[in-house]
Backbone as XML, in Angstrom:
<?xml version="1.0"?>
<chain id="A" units="angstrom">
  <residue number="1" name="MET">
    <atom name="N" x="-8.112" y="2.612" z="-8.906"/>
    <atom name="CA" x="-7.429" y="1.549" z="-9.180"/>
    <atom name="C" x="-5.915" y="2.311" z="-8.358"/>
  </residue>
  <residue number="2" name="ASN">
    <atom name="N" x="-5.318" y="1.271" z="-7.443"/>
    <atom name="CA" x="-4.018" y="1.347" z="-6.802"/>
    <atom name="C" x="-3.358" y="0.613" z="-8.147"/>
  </residue>
  <residue number="3" name="ILE">
    <atom name="N" x="-1.947" y="0.762" z="-7.664"/>
    <atom name="CA" x="-0.871" y="0.461" z="-8.589"/>
    <atom name="C" x="0.581" y="0.262" z="-7.174"/>
  </residue>
  <residue number="4" name="SER">
    <atom name="N" x="1.413" y="-0.809" z="-7.037"/>
    <atom name="CA" x="2.273" y="-0.740" z="-6.484"/>
    <atom name="C" x="3.575" y="-1.028" z="-7.038"/>
  </residue>
  <residue number="5" name="GLY">
    <atom name="N" x="4.516" y="-0.868" z="-6.714"/>
    <atom name="CA" x="5.783" y="-1.717" z="-7.165"/>
    <atom name="C" x="6.538" y="-2.367" z="-6.391"/>
  </residue>
  <residue number="6" name="ILE">
    <atom name="N" x="6.778" y="-3.315" z="-6.522"/>
    <atom name="CA" x="7.067" y="-4.998" z="-5.577"/>
    <atom name="C" x="9.035" y="-5.189" z="-6.288"/>
  </residue>
  <residue number="7" name="LEU">
    <atom name="N" x="9.541" y="-4.801" z="-5.032"/>
    <atom name="CA" x="11.050" y="-5.398" z="-5.494"/>
    <atom name="C" x="10.942" y="-7.296" z="-4.919"/>
  </residue>
  <residue number="8" name="VAL">
    <atom name="N" x="11.267" y="-8.063" z="-5.745"/>
    <atom name="CA" x="11.521" y="-9.400" z="-5.498"/>
    <atom name="C" x="12.859" y="-10.023" z="-5.733"/>
  </residue>
  <residue number="9" name="GLN">
    <atom name="N" x="13.349" y="-10.620" z="-4.387"/>
    <atom name="CA" x="14.390" y="-11.092" z="-4.076"/>
    <atom name="C" x="14.755" y="-12.492" z="-4.414"/>
  </residue>
  <residue number="10" name="VAL">
    <atom name="N" x="15.373" y="-13.007" z="-5.606"/>
    <atom name="CA" x="15.797" y="-14.292" z="-5.326"/>
    <atom name="C" x="17.222" y="-15.105" z="-5.175"/>
  </residue>
  <residue number="11" name="ARG">
    <atom name="N" x="17.517" y="-15.985" z="-4.958"/>
    <atom name="CA" x="19.421" y="-16.536" z="-5.894"/>
    <atom name="C" x="19.570" y="-16.122" z="-6.862"/>
  </residue>
  <residue number="12" name="PRO">
    <atom name="N" x="20.360" y="-15.555" z="-7.558"/>
    <atom name="CA" x="20.585" y="-15.644" z="-8.662"/>
    <atom name="C" x="20.584" y="-16.556" z="-9.552"/>
  </residue>
  <residue number="13" name="GLU">
    <atom name="N" x="20.622" y="-18.239" z="-9.454"/>
    <atom name="CA" x="20.742" y="-18.999" z="-10.139"/>
    <atom name="C" x="18.849" y="-19.655" z="-10.363"/>
  </residue>
  <residue number="14" name="TYR">
    <atom name="N" x="18.327" y="-18.384" z="-9.553"/>
    <atom name="CA" x="16.483" y="-18.960" z="-9.844"/>
    <atom name="C" x="15.935" y="-17.854" z="-10.548"/>
  </residue>
  <residue number="15" name="ILE">
    <atom name="N" x="16.687" y="-16.738" z="-11.390"/>
    <atom name="CA" x="16.233" y="-15.455" z="-11.765"/>
    <atom name="C" x="15.216" y="-16.087" z="-13.195"/>
  </residue>
  <residue number="16" name="ASP">
    <atom name="N" x="15.909" y="-16.886" z="-13.536"/>
    <atom name="CA" x="14.906" y="-16.814" z="-15.328"/>
    <atom name="C" x="13.961" y="-17.882" z="-14.693"/>
  </residue>
  <residue number="17" name="GLN">
    <atom name="N" x="13.867" y="-18.807" z="-13.897"/>
    <atom name="CA" x="12.552" y="-19.551" z="-13.487"/>
    <atom name="C" x="11.888" y="-18.498" z="-12.740"/>
  </residue>
  <residue number="18" name="VAL">
    <atom name="N" x="12.006" y="-17.550" z="-11.705"/>
    <atom name="CA" x="11.020" y="-16.598" z="-11.102"/>
    <atom name="C" x="10.858" y="-15.546" z="-12.487"/>
  </residue>
  <residue number="19" name="ILE">
    <atom name="N" x="11.235" y="-15.282" z="-12.974"/>
    <atom name="CA" x="10.682" y="-14.251" z="-14.143"/>
    <atom name="C" x="9.880" y="-14.685" z="-15.021"/>
  </residue>
  <residue number="20" name="ASN">
    <atom name="N" x="9.971" y="-16.253" z="-15.274"/>
    <atom name="CA" x="8.790" y="-17.152" z="-15.809"/>
    <atom name="C" x="7.796" y="-16.961" z="-15.511"/>
  </residue>
  <residue number="21" name="ALA">
    <atom name="N" x="7.887" y="-17.701" z="-13.875"/>
    <atom name="CA" x="6.742" y="-17.498" z="-13.348"/>
    <atom name="C" x="5.837" y="-16.232" z="-12.980"/>
  </residue>
  <residue number="22" name="ILE">
    <atom name="N" x="6.750" y="-15.413" z="-13.226"/>
    <atom name="CA" x="5.879" y="-13.868" z="-13.099"/>
    <atom name="C" x="5.329" y="-13.519" z="-14.452"/>
  </residue>
  <residue number="23" name="LYS">
    <atom name="N" x="6.317" y="-13.563" z="-15.654"/>
    <atom name="CA" x="5.392" y="-13.521" z="-17.098"/>
    <atom name="C" x="4.413" y="-14.027" z="-16.879"/>
  </residue>
  <residue number="24" name="GLU">
    <atom name="N" x="4.226" y="-15.624" z="-16.876"/>
    <atom name="CA" x="3.239" y="-16.218" z="-16.684"/>
    <atom name="C" x="2.398" y="-15.963" z="-16.337"/>
  </residue>
  <residue number="25" name="SER">
    <atom name="N" x="2.066" y="-15.494" z="-14.850"/>
    <atom name="CA" x="0.782" y="-15.108" z="-14.028"/>
    <atom name="C" x="-0.034" y="-13.677" z="-14.784"/>
  </residue>
  <residue number="26" name="ASP">
    <atom name="N" x="-1.082" y="-13.912" z="-14.001"/>
    <atom name="CA" x="-2.107" y="-12.620" z="-14.654"/>
    <atom name="C" x="-2.158" y="-11.728" z="-13.397"/>
  </residue>
  <residue number="27" name="TYR">
    <atom name="N" x="-1.226" y="-11.910" z="-12.734"/>
    <atom name="CA" x="-1.437" y="-10.546" z="-11.627"/>
    <atom name="C" x="-0.322" y="-9.838" z="-11.088"/>
  </residue>
  <residue number="28" name="SER">
    <atom name="N" x="0.856" y="-9.956" z="-12.106"/>
    <atom name="CA" x="1.859" y="-8.899" z="-11.639"/>
    <atom name="C" x="2.185" y="-8.712" z="-13.306"/>
  </residue>
  <residue number="29" name="ASP">
    <atom name="N" x="3.449" y="-7.995" z="-13.236"/>
    <atom name="CA" x="4.317" y="-7.226" z="-14.584"/>
    <atom name="C" x="5.570" y="-7.417" z="-14.060"/>
  </residue>
  <residue number="30" name="TYR">
    <atom name="N" x="6.168" y="-7.972" z="-15.083"/>
    <atom name="CA" x="7.797" y="-7.817" z="-14.665"/>
    <atom name="C" x="8.109" y="-6.437" z="-15.898"/>
  </residue>
  <residue number="31" name="HIS">
    <atom name="N" x="9.499" y="-5.817" z="-14.959"/>
    <atom name="CA" x="9.947" y="-5.090" z="-15.748"/>
    <atom name="C" x="11.388" y="-5.050" z="-15.976"/>
  </residue>
  <residue number="32" name="MET">
    <atom name="N" x="12.079" y="-5.308" z="-15.051"/>
    <atom name="CA" x="13.895" y="-5.933" z="-15.216"/>
    <atom name="C" x="14.184" y="-6.137" z="-14.272"/>
  </residue>
  <residue number="33" name="HIS">
    <atom name="N" x="15.205" y="-6.853" z="-14.167"/>
    <atom name="CA" x="15.833" y="-7.365" z="-12.678"/>
    <atom name="C" x="17.251" y="-7.025" z="-13.005"/>
  </residue>
  <residue number="34" name="ASP">
    <atom name="N" x="18.512" y="-7.601" z="-12.257"/>
    <atom name="CA" x="19.742" y="-7.698" z="-12.303"/>
    <atom name="C" x="20.403" y="-8.805" z="-11.634"/>
  </residue>
  <residue number="35" name="GLU">
    <atom name="N" x="21.870" y="-8.990" z="-12.201"/>
    <atom name="CA" x="21.971" y="-10.543" z="-11.832"/>
    <atom name="C" x="22.403" y="-10.675" z="-10.517"/>
  </residue>
  <residue number="36" name="SER">
    <atom name="N" x="21.883" y="-9.765" z="-9.525"/>
    <atom name="CA" x="22.440" y="-10.554" z="-8.047"/>
    <atom name="C" x="20.945" y="-10.818" z="-7.691"/>
  </residue>
  <residue number="37" name="GLY">
    <atom name="N" x="19.598" y="-10.962" z="-8.623"/>
    <atom name="CA" x="18.465" y="-11.708" z="-7.801"/>
    <atom name="C" x="17.327" y="-10.717" z="-7.438"/>
  </residue>
  <residue number="38" name="LYS">
    <atom name="N" x="17.346" y="-9.703" z="-8.238"/>
    <atom name="CA" x="16.417" y="-7.912" z="-7.700"/>
    <atom name="C" x="15.871" y="-8.238" z="-8.994"/>
  </residue>
  <residue number="39" name="ILE">
    <atom name="N" x="14.149" y="-8.339" z="-9.037"/>
    <atom name="CA" x="13.583" y="-8.249" z="-9.814"/>
    <atom name="C" x="12.458" y="-7.140" z="-9.424"/>
  </residue>
  <residue number="40" name="VAL">
    <atom name="N" x="11.968" y="-6.084" z="-10.584"/>
    <atom name="CA" x="11.113" y="-5.184" z="-10.357"/>
    <atom name="C" x="9.889" y="-5.374" z="-11.317"/>
  </residue>
  <residue number="41" name="VAL">
    <atom name="N" x="8.731" y="-5.700" z="-9.987"/>
    <atom name="CA" x="7.623" y="-6.251" z="-10.778"/>
    <atom name="C" x="6.358" y="-4.931" z="-10.130"/>
  </residue>
  <residue number="42" name="THR">
    <atom name="N" x="5.469" y="-4.631" z="-11.024"/>
    <atom name="CA" x="4.207" y="-4.205" z="-10.305"/>
    <atom name="C" x="2.904" y="-5.105" z="-10.531"/>
  </residue>
  <residue number="43" name="ILE">
    <atom name="N" x="2.192" y="-4.493" z="-9.530"/>
    <atom name="CA" x="0.722" y="-4.680" z="-9.074"/>
    <atom name="C" x="-0.288" y="-3.684" z="-9.325"/>
  </residue>
  <residue number="44" name="GLU">
    <atom name="N" x="-1.692" y="-4.222" z="-9.962"/>
    <atom name="CA" x="-2.529" y="-3.563" z="-9.795"/>
    <atom name="C" x="-3.975" y="-3.977" z="-8.806"/>
  </residue>
  <residue number="45" name="GLY">
    <atom name="N" x="-4.284" y="-2.938" z="-8.385"/>
    <atom name="CA" x="-5.598" y="-3.545" z="-8.040"/>
    <atom name="C" x="-6.808" y="-2.601" z="-7.419"/>
  </residue>
  <residue number="46" name="GLU">
    <atom name="N" x="-7.796" y="-2.952" z="-7.092"/>
    <atom name="CA" x="-8.997" y="-2.105" z="-7.114"/>
    <atom name="C" x="-8.797" y="-1.151" z="-5.264"/>
  </residue>
  <residue number="47" name="ASP">
    <atom name="N" x="-8.345" y="-2.186" z="-4.771"/>
    <atom name="CA" x="-7.987" y="-1.433" z="-3.340"/>
    <atom name="C" x="-6.739" y="-2.269" z="-3.007"/>
  </residue>
  <residue number="48" name="VAL">
    <atom name="N" x="-6.215" y="-1.775" z="-1.868"/>
    <atom name="CA" x="-5.670" y="-2.144" z="-1.019"/>
    <atom name="C" x="-5.626" y="-3.848" z="-0.607"/>
  </residue>
  <residue number="49" name="SER">
    <atom name="N" x="-6.680" y="-4.297" z="-0.276"/>
    <atom name="CA" x="-6.704" y="-5.631" z="-0.572"/>
    <atom name="C" x="-6.319" y="-6.451" z="-1.168"/>
  </residue>
  <residue number="50" name="GLU">
    <atom name="N" x="-6.535" y="-6.138" z="-2.659"/>
    <atom name="CA" x="-6.655" y="-6.929" z="-3.606"/>
    <atom name="C" x="-4.747" y="-6.831" z="-3.618"/>
  </residue>
  <residue number="51" name="GLU">
    <atom name="N" x="-4.681" y="-5.602" z="-3.806"/>
    <atom name="CA" x="-2.561" y="-5.845" z="-4.107"/>
    <atom name="C" x="-2.638" y="-6.334" z="-2.969"/>
  </residue>
  <residue number="52" name="ILE">
    <atom name="N" x="-2.518" y="-6.967" z="-1.796"/>
    <atom name="CA" x="-2.113" y="-7.361" z="-0.784"/>
    <atom name="C" x="-2.051" y="-9.031" z="-1.055"/>
  </residue>
  <residue number="53" name="ALA">
    <atom name="N" x="-3.265" y="-9.202" z="-1.413"/>
    <atom name="CA" x="-3.438" y="-10.703" z="-2.244"/>
    <atom name="C" x="-2.528" y="-10.695" z="-3.324"/>
  </residue>
  <residue number="54" name="LYS">
    <atom name="N" x="-2.245" y="-10.103" z="-4.197"/>
    <atom name="CA" x="-1.307" y="-10.181" z="-5.158"/>
    <atom name="C" x="-0.012" y="-10.709" z="-4.587"/>
  </residue>
  <residue number="55" name="LEU">
    <atom name="N" x="0.222" y="-9.749" z="-3.869"/>
    <atom name="CA" x="1.826" y="-9.451" z="-3.264"/>
    <atom name="C" x="2.068" y="-10.747" z="-2.960"/>
  </residue>
  <residue number="56" name="ASN">
    <atom name="N" x="0.729" y="-11.767" z="-1.915"/>
    <atom name="CA" x="0.898" y="-12.686" z="-1.144"/>
    <atom name="C" x="1.267" y="-14.203" z="-2.435"/>
  </residue>
  <residue number="57" name="LEU">
    <atom name="N" x="0.762" y="-13.839" z="-3.412"/>
    <atom name="CA" x="0.619" y="-14.941" z="-4.148"/>
    <atom name="C" x="2.477" y="-14.780" z="-4.674"/>
  </residue>
  <residue number="58" name="LEU">
    <atom name="N" x="2.887" y="-13.612" z="-4.775"/>
    <atom name="CA" x="4.346" y="-13.506" z="-5.473"/>
    <atom name="C" x="4.883" y="-13.855" z="-4.858"/>
  </residue>
  <residue number="59" name="GLN">
    <atom name="N" x="4.839" y="-13.745" z="-3.334"/>
    <atom name="CA" x="5.792" y="-14.059" z="-2.119"/>
    <atom name="C" x="6.015" y="-16.056" z="-2.130"/>
  </residue>
  <residue number="60" name="LYS">
    <atom name="N" x="4.879" y="-16.588" z="-2.875"/>
    <atom name="CA" x="4.394" y="-17.917" z="-2.632"/>
    <atom name="C" x="4.859" y="-18.281" z="-3.851"/>
  </residue>
  <residue number="61" name="ILE">
    <atom name="N" x="5.410" y="-17.465" z="-4.870"/>
    <atom name="CA" x="6.400" y="-18.965" z="-6.100"/>
    <atom name="C" x="7.664" y="-18.697" z="-5.019"/>
  </residue>
  <residue number="62" name="PRO">
    <atom name="N" x="7.565" y="-20.603" z="-5.865"/>
    <atom name="CA" x="9.263" y="-20.931" z="-5.371"/>
    <atom name="C" x="10.530" y="-20.631" z="-5.780"/>
  </residue>
  <residue number="63" name="HIS">
    <atom name="N" x="11.585" y="-20.240" z="-4.912"/>
    <atom name="CA" x="12.597" y="-19.267" z="-4.674"/>
    <atom name="C" x="12.344" y="-18.451" z="-4.584"/>
  </residue>
  <residue number="64" name="VAL">
    <atom name="N" x="11.102" y="-17.224" z="-3.959"/>
    <atom name="CA" x="11.461" y="-16.103" z="-4.096"/>
    <atom name="C" x="11.447" y="-16.140" z="-2.475"/>
  </residue>
  <residue number="65" name="ILE">
    <atom name="N" x="12.637" y="-15.300" z="-2.322"/>
    <atom name="CA" x="13.063" y="-15.219" z="-0.736"/>
    <atom name="C" x="12.263" y="-14.144" z="0.019"/>
  </residue>
  <residue number="66" name="SER">
    <atom name="N" x="11.832" y="-12.709" z="-0.919"/>
    <atom name="CA" x="11.187" y="-11.608" z="-0.345"/>
    <atom name="C" x="10.382" y="-11.162" z="-1.673"/>
  </residue>
  <residue number="67" name="ALA">
    <atom name="N" x="9.084" y="-10.543" z="-1.217"/>
    <atom name="CA" x="8.746" y="-9.685" z="-2.198"/>
    <atom name="C" x="7.942" y="-8.496" z="-1.651"/>
  </residue>
  <residue number="68" name="ASP">
    <atom name="N" x="8.603" y="-7.361" z="-1.348"/>
    <atom name="CA" x="7.890" y="-6.443" z="-0.789"/>
    <atom name="C" x="7.648" y="-5.015" z="-1.625"/>
  </residue>
  <residue number="69" name="MET">
    <atom name="N" x="6.767" y="-4.451" z="-0.869"/>
    <atom name="CA" x="6.008" y="-3.111" z="-1.757"/>
    <atom name="C" x="6.738" y="-2.112" z="-1.330"/>
  </residue>
  <residue number="70" name="MET">
    <atom name="N" x="7.298" y="-1.445" z="-2.620"/>
    <atom name="CA" x="8.623" y="-0.494" z="-2.236"/>
    <atom name="C" x="7.880" y="0.610" z="-3.206"/>
  </residue>
  <residue number="71" name="TYR">
    <atom name="N" x="6.706" y="1.212" z="-3.412"/>
    <atom name="CA" x="6.141" y="2.012" z="-3.834"/>
    <atom name="C" x="4.476" y="1.641" z="-4.063"/>
  </residue>
  <residue number="72" name="ALA">
    <atom name="N" x="3.473" y="2.500" z="-3.584"/>
    <atom name="CA" x="2.204" y="2.117" z="-3.796"/>
    <atom name="C" x="1.580" y="3.668" z="-4.204"/>
  </residue>
  <residue number="73" name="TYR">
    <atom name="N" x="0.650" y="3.793" z="-5.150"/>
    <atom name="CA" x="-0.085" y="5.141" z="-5.416"/>
    <atom name="C" x="-1.570" y="4.353" z="-5.696"/>
  </residue>
  <residue number="74" name="SER">
    <atom name="N" x="-2.074" y="4.982" z="-4.919"/>
    <atom name="CA" x="-4.002" y="4.911" z="-4.540"/>
    <atom name="C" x="-4.646" y="5.682" z="-5.029"/>
  </residue>
  <residue number="75" name="GLU">
    <atom name="N" x="-4.783" y="5.817" z="-6.333"/>
    <atom name="CA" x="-6.008" y="6.571" z="-6.807"/>
    <atom name="C" x="-7.167" y="7.232" z="-6.395"/>
  </residue>
  <residue number="76" name="ASN">
    <atom name="N" x="-8.086" y="5.979" z="-6.186"/>
    <atom name="CA" x="-9.603" y="6.867" z="-5.294"/>
    <atom name="C" x="-9.570" y="6.902" z="-3.952"/>
  </residue>
  <residue number="77" name="GLU">
    <atom name="N" x="-9.077" y="5.550" z="-3.360"/>
    <atom name="CA" x="-8.515" y="5.843" z="-2.113"/>
    <atom name="C" x="-8.960" y="6.892" z="-1.048"/>
  </residue>
  <residue number="78" name="LEU">
    <atom name="N" x="-7.972" y="7.911" z="-1.782"/>
    <atom name="CA" x="-8.294" y="9.094" z="-1.337"/>
    <atom name="C" x="-9.585" y="10.411" z="-1.434"/>
  </residue>
  <residue number="79" name="ASP">
    <atom name="N" x="-10.404" y="9.726" z="-2.432"/>
    <atom name="CA" x="-11.264" y="10.587" z="-2.446"/>
    <atom name="C" x="-12.342" y="9.642" z="-1.644"/>
  </residue>
  <residue number="80" name="LYS">
    <atom name="N" x="-12.191" y="8.679" z="-0.947"/>
    <atom name="CA" x="-13.115" y="7.683" z="-0.447"/>
    <atom name="C" x="-13.256" y="8.291" z="1.177"/>
  </residue>
  <residue number="81" name="GLU">
    <atom name="N" x="-11.281" y="8.514" z="1.825"/>
    <atom name="CA" x="-11.560" y="8.528" z="2.807"/>
    <atom name="C" x="-12.176" y="10.335" z="2.956"/>
  </residue>
  <residue number="82" name="ARG">
    <atom name="N" x="-12.146" y="11.130" z="2.068"/>
    <atom name="CA" x="-12.166" y="12.399" z="2.294"/>
    <atom name="C" x="-13.784" y="12.557" z="2.719"/>
  </residue>
  <residue number="83" name="ALA">
    <atom name="N" x="-14.528" y="11.605" z="1.522"/>
    <atom name="CA" x="-16.186" y="11.939" z="1.728"/>
    <atom name="C" x="-16.256" y="11.294" z="3.388"/>
  </residue>
  <residue number="84" name="LYS">
    <atom name="N" x="-15.687" y="10.141" z="3.707"/>
    <atom name="CA" x="-16.384" y="9.340" z="4.873"/>
    <atom name="C" x="-15.689" y="10.714" z="6.476"/>
  </residue>
  <residue number="85" name="LEU">
    <atom name="N" x="-14.703" y="11.844" z="5.972"/>
    <atom name="CA" x="-14.444" y="12.572" z="6.763"/>
    <atom name="C" x="-15.939" y="13.980" z="6.451"/>
  </residue>
  <residue number="86" name="GLU">
    <atom name="N" x="-16.069" y="13.922" z="5.536"/>
    <atom name="CA" x="-16.957" y="14.556" z="5.456"/>
    <atom name="C" x="-18.732" y="14.635" z="5.497"/>
  </residue>
  <residue number="87" name="GLN">
    <atom name="N" x="-18.871" y="13.608" z="5.533"/>
    <atom name="CA" x="-20.177" y="12.640" z="6.299"/>
    <atom name="C" x="-20.000" y="12.042" z="7.470"/>
  </residue>
  <residue number="88" name="GLY">
    <atom name="N" x="-18.899" y="12.460" z="8.327"/>
    <atom name="CA" x="-18.505" y="11.993" z="9.305"/>
    <atom name="C" x="-19.092" y="12.922" z="10.418"/>
  </residue>
  <residue number="89" name="GLY">
    <atom name="N" x="-19.664" y="14.375" z="10.445"/>
    <atom name="CA" x="-19.925" y="15.573" z="10.849"/>
    <atom name="C" x="-19.437" y="16.164" z="11.016"/>
  </residue>
  <residue number="90" name="LYS">
    <atom name="N" x="-20.083" y="17.153" z="11.645"/>
    <atom name="CA" x="-19.028" y="19.070" z="11.803"/>
    <atom name="C" x="-17.642" y="18.814" z="12.504"/>
  </residue>
  <residue number="91" name="ILE">
    <atom name="N" x="-16.926" y="19.784" z="12.285"/>
    <atom name="CA" x="-15.040" y="19.837" z="12.502"/>
    <atom name="C" x="-15.395" y="20.813" z="13.739"/>
  </residue>
  <residue number="92" name="PRO">
    <atom name="N" x="-15.384" y="20.565" z="15.113"/>
    <atom name="CA" x="-15.430" y="21.597" z="16.067"/>
    <atom name="C" x="-15.133" y="22.870" z="15.346"/>
  </residue>
  <residue number="93" name="GLU">
    <atom name="N" x="-15.408" y="24.201" z="15.619"/>
    <atom name="CA" x="-14.638" y="25.412" z="15.277"/>
    <atom name="C" x="-13.402" y="25.606" z="15.820"/>
  </residue>
  <residue number="94" name="TRP">
    <atom name="N" x="-13.052" y="25.131" z="17.050"/>
    <atom name="CA" x="-11.655" y="25.654" z="17.646"/>
    <atom name="C" x="-10.771" y="24.794" z="16.538"/>
  </residue>
  <residue number="95" name="LEU">
    <atom name="N" x="-10.927" y="24.301" z="16.032"/>
    <atom name="CA" x="-9.955" y="23.402" z="15.350"/>
    <atom name="C" x="-9.468" y="24.339" z="14.243"/>
  </residue>
  <residue number="96" name="ASN">
    <atom name="N" x="-10.374" y="25.064" z="13.358"/>
    <atom name="CA" x="-10.203" y="25.471" z="12.770"/>
    <atom name="C" x="-9.817" y="27.509" z="13.143"/>
  </residue>
  <residue number="97" name="ASP">
    <atom name="N" x="-9.851" y="27.491" z="14.213"/>
    <atom name="CA" x="-9.355" y="29.208" z="14.657"/>
    <atom name="C" x="-7.535" y="29.361" z="14.624"/>
  </residue>
  <residue number="98" name="PRO">
    <atom name="N" x="-7.354" y="30.401" z="13.848"/>
    <atom name="CA" x="-6.012" y="30.257" z="13.758"/>
    <atom name="C" x="-5.369" y="31.019" z="14.903"/>
  </residue>
  <residue number="99" name="ASP">
    <atom name="N" x="-6.058" y="31.597" z="15.776"/>
    <atom name="CA" x="-5.549" y="31.900" z="17.513"/>
    <atom name="C" x="-5.418" y="31.007" z="18.412"/>
  </residue>
  <residue number="100" name="ALA">
    <atom name="N" x="-5.924" y="29.593" z="18.113"/>
    <atom name="CA" x="-6.294" y="28.372" z="19.174"/>
    <atom name="C" x="-4.942" y="28.112" z="19.400"/>
  </residue>
  <residue number="101" name="LYS">
    <atom name="N" x="-5.098" y="28.210" z="20.821"/>
    <atom name="CA" x="-3.527" y="27.699" z="21.289"/>
    <atom name="C" x="-2.860" y="26.063" z="22.023"/>
  </residue>
  <residue number="102" name="PRO">
    <atom name="N" x="-2.132" y="25.678" z="21.440"/>
    <atom name="CA" x="-2.441" y="24.604" z="21.893"/>
    <atom name="C" x="-2.538" y="24.182" z="23.566"/>
  </residue>
  <residue number="103" name="GLU">
    <atom name="N" x="-1.988" y="24.757" z="24.010"/>
    <atom name="CA" x="-2.183" y="24.491" z="25.747"/>
    <atom name="C" x="-3.527" y="24.905" z="26.312"/>
  </residue>
  <residue number="104" name="ASP">
    <atom name="N" x="-4.476" y="25.537" z="25.536"/>
    <atom name="CA" x="-5.797" y="25.519" z="26.027"/>
    <atom name="C" x="-6.762" y="24.291" z="25.262"/>
  </residue>
  <residue number="105" name="ILE">
    <atom name="N" x="-6.354" y="23.509" z="25.025"/>
    <atom name="CA" x="-6.952" y="22.008" z="24.284"/>
    <atom name="C" x="-6.700" y="21.052" z="25.480"/>
  </residue>
  <residue number="106" name="LYS">
    <atom name="N" x="-8.244" y="20.823" z="25.768"/>
    <atom name="CA" x="-8.160" y="19.637" z="26.986"/>
    <atom name="C" x="-8.003" y="18.748" z="26.582"/>
  </residue>
  <residue number="107" name="TYR">
    <atom name="N" x="-7.493" y="17.467" z="27.100"/>
    <atom name="CA" x="-7.189" y="16.096" z="26.788"/>
    <atom name="C" x="-7.498" y="15.159" z="27.574"/>
  </residue>
  <residue number="108" name="ASN">
    <atom name="N" x="-9.291" y="14.504" z="27.677"/>
    <atom name="CA" x="-9.347" y="14.083" z="27.990"/>
    <atom name="C" x="-9.732" y="12.425" z="28.348"/>
  </residue>
  <residue number="109" name="GLY">
    <atom name="N" x="-8.016" y="11.959" z="27.719"/>
    <atom name="CA" x="-8.426" y="10.435" z="27.849"/>
    <atom name="C" x="-8.141" y="9.772" z="26.189"/>
  </residue>
  <residue number="110" name="ASP">
    <atom name="N" x="-8.437" y="8.340" z="26.134"/>
    <atom name="CA" x="-8.713" y="7.866" z="24.339"/>
    <atom name="C" x="-9.573" y="8.202" z="23.802"/>
  </residue>
  <residue number="111" name="LEU">
    <atom name="N" x="-10.085" y="8.712" z="22.615"/>
    <atom name="CA" x="-10.737" y="9.340" z="22.105"/>
    <atom name="C" x="-11.362" y="8.348" z="21.294"/>
  </residue>
  <residue number="112" name="ARG">
    <atom name="N" x="-10.850" y="6.973" z="21.371"/>
    <atom name="CA" x="-11.399" y="5.805" z="20.362"/>
    <atom name="C" x="-12.985" y="5.122" z="20.588"/>
  </residue>
  <residue number="113" name="GLY">
    <atom name="N" x="-13.506" y="6.066" z="19.602"/>
    <atom name="CA" x="-14.990" y="5.143" z="20.031"/>
    <atom name="C" x="-15.507" y="6.258" z="20.451"/>
  </residue>
  <residue number="114" name="LYS">
    <atom name="N" x="-15.673" y="6.888" z="20.654"/>
    <atom name="CA" x="-16.064" y="8.534" z="21.361"/>
    <atom name="C" x="-16.813" y="9.176" z="20.283"/>
  </residue>
  <residue number="115" name="LYS">
    <atom name="N" x="-18.389" y="9.219" z="20.056"/>
    <atom name="CA" x="-18.421" y="10.550" z="19.490"/>
    <atom name="C" x="-19.050" y="11.944" z="20.144"/>
  </residue>
  <residue number="116" name="PHE">
    <atom name="N" x="-18.613" y="12.936" z="18.561"/>
    <atom name="CA" x="-18.602" y="14.400" z="18.901"/>
    <atom name="C" x="-19.658" y="14.794" z="18.221"/>
  </residue>
</chain>
């Protein structure tokens, strides 16, 4: 599960209208606001894609000037990425050698798409 803090910015005269829309939504949780038009909201999702979809919905609420992710916590994604690394193959021994010297590393160009 992922959770992200979102800062929503609106003009002060639309604060109540936007807060009501946020409270009525099933994709975000209202927490607080100030009189200048800043509203603090959180969203949750199974992954980043779901969170981005919910952020896009916030941005489409009438009178929202901006809705930006200020904080993100990803509970399971780090474990998934570690598992991918572990399944990806053996790490060359020299990468774990504490005596390896950076000047001995040979760079052979772009490594994207190369198999080791």
